[in-house]
C-alpha positions as CSV (number, residue, x, y, z in Angstrom):
1,M,84.6,58.5,-7.1
2,A,85.2,60.7,-4.1
3,A,88.0,59.6,-1.7
4,N,85.5,59.1,1.1
5,D,83.2,57.0,-1.1
6,E,86.2,54.9,-2.2
7,H,87.3,54.4,1.4
8,A,83.8,53.4,2.4
9,D,83.6,50.9,-0.4
10,L,87.0,49.4,0.5
11,Y,86.0,49.2,4.2
12,A,82.7,47.6,3.2
13,R,84.6,44.8,1.4
14,A,86.3,44.1,4.7
15,G,82.9,43.7,6.3
16,V,82.4,47.2,7.9
17,D,79.7,49.4,6.5
18,T,80.3,53.0,7.6
19,R,77.2,54.2,5.7
20,A,75.0,51.8,7.7
21,G,76.5,53.2,10.9
22,D,75.7,56.8,9.8
23,L,72.1,55.7,9.0
24,A,71.8,54.1,12.4
25,V,72.8,57.4,14.1
26,E,70.2,59.3,12.1
27,L,67.5,56.8,13.0
28,M,68.2,57.0,16.8
29,K,69.0,60.7,17.0
30,Q,65.5,61.9,17.9
31,Q,65.0,59.4,20.7
32,V,68.4,60.1,22.2
33,Q,67.7,63.9,22.1
34,A,64.5,63.3,24.1
35,T,66.6,62.3,27.1
36,H,68.5,65.6,27.0
37,G,67.7,68.5,29.3
38,P,69.4,71.9,29.4
39,E,72.4,70.3,31.2
40,V,73.4,68.4,28.0
41,L,75.5,70.4,25.6
42,G,76.6,69.6,22.0
43,G,73.8,67.3,20.9
44,V,74.4,63.9,19.3
45,G,77.5,62.8,17.4
46,G,80.4,64.5,19.2
47,F,83.5,62.7,20.3
48,A,82.5,63.2,23.9
49,G,79.2,64.0,25.6
50,L,79.1,67.2,27.6
51,Y,77.1,67.6,30.8
52,D,76.8,70.9,32.7
53,V,77.2,70.1,36.5
54,S,76.8,73.7,37.7
55,R,73.9,72.6,39.9
56,L,76.2,70.5,41.9
57,T,77.6,73.7,43.4
58,G,74.4,73.7,45.5
59,F,75.6,70.5,47.2
60,R,77.5,70.6,50.5
61,R,79.7,67.6,49.6
62,P,78.6,66.0,46.3
63,L,79.8,62.4,45.7
64,L,79.7,60.9,42.3
65,A,78.4,57.4,41.9
66,T,79.3,55.3,38.9
67,S,78.3,51.9,37.6
68,T,78.8,49.8,34.5
69,D,77.1,46.6,33.3
70,G,75.6,44.7,30.4
71,V,72.6,42.5,29.7
72,G,74.3,39.1,29.5
73,T,73.0,36.2,27.5
74,K,69.4,37.6,27.4
75,V,70.5,39.2,24.2
76,A,70.6,35.7,22.6
77,I,66.8,35.5,23.0
78,A,66.3,39.0,21.4
79,Q,68.4,37.9,18.5
80,A,66.5,34.5,18.2
81,I,63.1,36.1,17.8
82,D,64.3,39.3,16.1
83,K,62.9,41.6,18.8
84,H,65.3,44.3,19.9
85,D,63.3,47.2,21.4
86,T,63.2,46.0,25.0
87,I,66.8,44.9,25.6
88,G,67.8,48.5,26.1
89,Q,65.6,48.9,29.1
90,D,67.3,45.9,30.6
91,L,70.7,47.6,30.1
92,V,69.6,50.8,31.7
93,A,68.0,49.0,34.7
94,M,71.2,47.0,35.3
95,V,73.2,50.2,35.5
96,V,71.1,52.9,37.1
97,D,69.3,50.7,39.5
98,D,72.8,49.9,41.0
99,I,73.4,53.7,41.3
100,V,70.2,54.3,43.3
101,V,71.3,51.7,45.8
102,V,73.6,54.2,47.4
103,G,70.9,56.9,47.3
104,A,72.3,58.6,44.2
105,E,70.3,60.3,41.4
106,P,71.6,59.2,38.0
107,L,72.8,62.1,35.8
108,F,74.0,60.7,32.5
109,M,74.7,57.4,30.7
110,T,76.7,56.2,27.7
111,D,76.1,52.9,25.8
112,Y,78.2,50.6,23.7
113,I,76.9,48.2,21.1
114,A,79.2,45.7,19.4
115,C,77.8,43.8,16.5
116,G,78.9,41.6,13.6
117,R,77.1,43.7,11.1
118,V,75.4,47.1,11.5
119,V,71.7,46.8,10.6
120,P,70.5,50.4,11.1
121,E,67.0,49.5,12.1
122,R,68.1,46.9,14.6
123,V,70.6,49.3,16.2
124,A,68.0,52.0,16.3
125,A,65.5,49.6,18.0
126,I,68.1,48.8,20.7
127,V,68.9,52.4,21.3
128,S,65.2,53.3,21.4
129,G,64.8,51.0,24.4
130,I,67.8,52.6,26.1
131,A,66.5,56.1,25.4
132,R,63.0,55.3,26.7
133,A,64.4,53.9,29.9
134,C,66.8,56.8,30.4
135,E,63.9,59.2,30.0
136,A,61.9,57.2,32.5
137,T,64.7,57.3,35.1
138,G,65.7,60.9,34.5
139,T,69.0,59.9,33.0
140,A,70.5,61.8,30.0
141,L,71.9,59.5,27.3
142,T,74.9,61.7,26.4
143,G,76.8,59.4,24.0
144,G,77.5,55.9,22.8
145,E,79.3,53.8,20.3
146,T,78.3,51.2,17.8
147,A,81.2,49.0,16.7
148,E,81.1,46.6,13.8
149,H,83.3,43.5,14.3
150,P,83.0,41.2,11.3
151,G,84.8,37.9,11.7
152,L,84.7,38.3,15.5
153,L,80.9,38.3,15.8
154,G,78.3,36.7,13.5
155,P,76.3,38.9,11.2
156,D,73.3,38.9,13.5
157,D,75.2,38.8,16.8
158,Y,75.6,41.7,19.1
159,D,76.2,42.6,22.7
160,V,75.4,45.7,24.7
161,A,77.0,47.5,27.7
162,G,76.7,50.8,29.4
163,A,78.0,53.0,32.1
164,A,76.3,55.8,34.1
165,T,77.2,58.5,36.6
166,G,75.1,59.8,39.4
167,V,75.4,62.1,42.4
168,V,74.5,61.9,46.1
169,E,75.0,64.3,49.0
170,A,77.7,62.7,51.2
171,D,75.6,62.7,54.4
172,R,72.7,61.0,52.5
173,V,74.6,58.0,51.2
174,L,72.6,54.8,51.9
175,G,74.3,51.6,53.0
176,P,75.2,49.1,55.8
177,E,76.4,51.9,58.1
178,R,72.8,53.1,58.5
179,V,71.2,49.7,59.1
180,R,70.1,49.0,62.7
181,D,68.8,46.1,64.8
182,G,65.0,45.9,64.3
183,D,65.0,47.4,60.8
184,A,62.4,46.0,58.4
185,V,63.4,44.4,55.1
186,I,60.9,45.4,52.4
187,A,60.9,43.4,49.1
188,M,59.9,45.1,45.9
189,A,58.3,43.0,43.2
190,S,60.3,42.1,40.0
191,S,58.7,42.1,36.5
192,G,60.1,38.6,35.9
193,L,63.5,37.2,35.3
194,H,65.1,40.7,34.7
195,S,68.5,40.1,33.2
196,N,70.2,37.4,35.3
197,G,70.4,33.6,35.1
198,F,69.7,33.4,31.3
199,S,72.5,30.9,30.8
200,L,70.5,28.5,33.0
201,V,67.2,29.5,31.2
202,R,68.7,28.6,27.9
203,R,70.1,25.3,29.1
204,I,66.8,24.3,30.6
205,L,64.9,25.0,27.3
206,A,67.6,23.4,25.2
207,D,67.5,20.2,27.3
208,R,63.7,20.0,26.8
209,G,63.9,20.8,23.0
210,I,61.9,24.1,23.4
211,G,62.7,26.9,21.1
212,F,62.3,30.6,21.7
213,T,60.0,30.9,18.8
214,D,57.7,28.1,20.1
215,R,54.3,28.8,21.5
216,S,53.7,27.3,24.9
217,D,50.5,27.1,27.0
218,E,52.8,26.7,30.0
219,F,54.5,30.0,29.3
220,G,51.3,31.6,28.2
221,G,52.5,32.7,24.7
222,L,55.6,32.9,22.5
223,V,58.4,31.6,24.7
224,G,60.9,34.2,23.7
225,E,58.5,37.1,24.2
226,V,57.7,35.9,27.7
227,L,61.3,35.6,28.6
228,L,62.1,39.1,27.1
229,E,59.8,40.8,29.6
230,P,62.0,43.9,30.4
231,T,63.5,44.5,33.7
232,R,61.5,46.7,36.1
233,L,62.9,50.2,36.5
234,Y,63.2,51.2,40.2
235,T,65.3,54.3,40.0
236,G,62.7,56.9,39.1
237,P,60.2,56.2,41.9
238,L,63.0,55.6,44.5
239,V,64.8,58.9,43.6
240,R,61.5,60.8,43.8
241,L,60.7,59.1,47.2
242,L,64.2,60.1,48.6
243,Q,63.8,63.7,47.4
244,D,60.1,64.3,48.2
245,G,60.1,66.8,51.0
246,S,56.4,66.1,51.8
247,A,57.4,62.5,52.5
248,A,60.4,63.4,54.6
249,S,59.5,60.9,57.3
250,V,59.4,58.1,54.7
251,A,62.6,59.2,53.0
252,G,64.4,59.5,56.4
253,A,63.3,56.0,57.3
254,I,65.2,54.4,54.4
255,H,68.6,53.1,55.4
256,A,69.7,50.9,52.5
257,F,68.7,49.4,49.2
258,S,69.8,46.2,47.5
259,H,69.4,45.4,43.8
260,V,68.8,41.7,43.3
261,T,70.9,40.8,40.3
262,G,73.6,38.1,39.8
263,G,74.0,36.0,42.8
264,G,70.4,35.8,43.7
265,I,68.3,36.9,46.7
266,A,70.3,36.2,49.9
267,A,73.7,37.2,48.6
268,N,72.7,40.6,47.3
269,L,70.8,41.4,50.5
270,A,73.8,40.3,52.6
271,R,76.0,42.8,50.8
272,V,74.1,45.8,52.4
273,L,73.9,44.4,55.9
274,P,76.5,45.3,58.6
275,K,78.8,42.5,59.6
276,G,77.3,40.5,62.5
277,S,73.7,41.2,61.6
278,W,71.4,38.7,60.1
279,V,68.0,38.3,58.4
280,E,65.7,35.4,57.8
281,L,63.5,36.0,54.8
282,D,60.1,34.4,55.0
283,R,59.3,32.6,51.7
284,G,55.7,32.4,52.7
285,V,54.9,36.1,52.3
286,W,55.3,36.0,48.5
287,S,54.6,33.8,45.5
288,P,57.2,33.7,42.7
289,P,55.7,34.5,39.3
290,D,54.7,31.7,37.0
291,V,57.7,32.0,34.7
292,F,60.0,30.7,37.6
293,R,57.6,27.9,38.4
294,V,57.4,26.8,34.7
295,L,61.2,26.8,34.4
296,T,61.9,24.9,37.6
297,S,59.3,22.3,36.6
298,L,60.9,21.9,33.2
299,A,64.2,21.4,35.0
300,S,62.7,18.9,37.4
301,S,64.0,21.1,40.1
302,S,62.7,23.4,42.9
303,L,62.3,27.1,43.4
304,E,64.6,26.9,46.4
305,A,67.4,25.4,44.2
306,T,67.4,28.6,42.0
307,E,67.5,31.2,44.8
308,A,71.2,31.9,44.2
309,T,70.5,32.4,40.4
310,W,67.1,34.1,39.9
311,N,65.3,36.8,41.7
312,L,62.1,34.7,42.1
313,G,59.9,37.8,42.1
314,I,62.1,40.3,44.2
315,G,64.0,42.9,42.2
316,M,65.0,45.3,44.9
317,F,65.1,45.4,48.7
318,A,64.7,48.4,51.0
319,I,65.9,48.3,54.6
320,V,64.0,50.8,56.7
321,D,63.3,51.8,60.2
322,G,60.9,49.2,61.6
323,A,58.4,51.7,62.9
324,S,58.0,53.2,59.4
325,A,57.7,49.9,57.5
326,D,54.0,50.3,56.7
327,A,54.4,53.9,55.6
328,V,57.2,52.9,53.3
329,V,55.3,50.0,51.8
330,A,52.3,52.3,51.2
331,A,54.6,54.9,49.5
332,L,56.2,52.3,47.3
333,D,52.9,50.8,46.3
334,A,51.6,54.3,45.4
335,A,54.7,54.8,43.3
336,G,54.0,51.7,41.2
337,L,56.4,49.3,43.0
338,P,54.3,46.5,44.7
339,S,56.1,45.8,48.0
340,W,55.8,43.8,51.2
341,V,57.7,43.2,54.5
342,A,59.8,40.1,54.1
343,G,62.0,40.0,57.2
344,T,63.6,41.9,60.1
345,V,67.3,42.8,60.7
346,S,68.7,41.3,64.0
347,T,72.1,41.7,65.6
348,S,71.5,39.1,68.3
349,E,74.1,36.3,68.6
350,R,73.4,33.1,66.8
351,S,75.0,30.4,64.6
352,F,75.2,31.4,60.9
353,E,75.2,27.8,59.6
354,G,73.0,27.7,56.5
355,F,73.2,31.5,56.0
356,E,74.7,33.3,53.0
357,Q,77.3,35.7,54.4
358,G,78.4,38.6,52.2
359,A,79.1,38.4,48.5
360,K,81.3,39.9,45.7
361,G,84.1,40.8,48.1
362,V,81.9,42.4,50.7
363,D,82.1,41.0,54.2
364,G,78.6,41.9,55.1
365,G,75.7,40.4,57.1
366,A,74.1,37.0,56.9
367,V,70.9,36.0,55.1
368,R,68.9,32.8,54.7
369,L,65.4,32.0,53.4
370,V,63.0,30.0,55.5
371,G,59.7,28.4,55.1
372,S,57.8,27.5,51.9
373,Y,56.7,29.8,49.1
374,A,53.1,30.9,49.0
375,S,51.2,29.1,46.2
C-alpha cells in the first residue's frame, strides 16, 4: 500500500475522508471556474487565490471594501429537507449585498464550509449555489475551504461562511454623509425571509408541531422549500445602475443604500442616516408577503412585533434625491428590483420617543414605522 493511501485510510478511521474531499473539489471545479474572468490567475486548488488588480490603476483613489458573513440557522432547514443548492446564494447575498451598500463593486470572494462528514455531492451542491450567485453578481469565486470536523459536528451537519472584497472610488462612496433633508427613502422588495430570523422561525414551527418536511396549505407547499426561498441578489443591478453613464442623473441621485439584515427594518435604515435626521416609514405603502403573515399567525403575534427581526418584504433601501425618486424607482423596477417610495428624510427638530436610533455601534439617525400594513 502506498504511503499516501495508508495515511488516507488511517485518517478515515479518525472520521476524516480526504478522498471524499478531493472528489468534492472535482465536482465543483467547473462551476467555480465559470466565475473566473481574466483577472483570476492559477485556477482552482491553489493555497491562495490570485486576482489581478491592474485595472485599479485607472482609479484616482481606489478604496477596498470588505465584508464577511454566514447564513445562520437557515442551514438547519436545508439539512432537514436535504436540499443544499440554494443556501450558497444566501451566503453570497449576505456578503456582497453589504459591500454594494457603500457603492462598491465586488471583485472576489472566498467561502468556508465546515461539516461533520464530507459528502461530495452535498458540498458540490452548496458550492454550486455560491458559484451561480457569484456569477450573477460579477464576483469571482477565487478560493475556499471545506473542513471535516467529526466529533464536533454531526455527520450531516454543516455551516457556511464567506468573505468578499470590492472596490469603490473614494469620491463615490455612499453613506450618511451624502444624505440630505428631503431625500426620498425607496424600499426594494425582498424575496421572502432572506437569511435572518430563522431561530424565531424554527421556534414558531416547533411550538406548533410543524415539520420542515410537512406539506401545508397555509404555506402553499412543502414548508421547508417555502422557507428556503433564496435571498434576492441586489448587487448586480445596483452596481450596473451606479456605473451606467446613460443613467448618470439616476446614479448621481443615489446617496445611500441599506441592506435589511439582522436587526430588522428600522435599525438597519437608521445606520445609514446622519445623526439628527429621522424617517417615518409608512407601513401602508406595502403588503408583507404571505410567509410573514402565516408565521405571525402561527405565533399568535403581529407583523409589527417582528419588525426588529424579519425584513417583512423589504430587503434593501435606497436613499435618493427627492426630485429623482420616481426616476430611481423606474430604473430599479426595470432592473428587476420592485421598488416604492416608503418615506422621506427630515432634519427638523422633534422628539425621538418611539424611534429606533442607530444600531450596531453606529450613532446614526432615527427611524420608526407608522400606520398599518396594506392588506
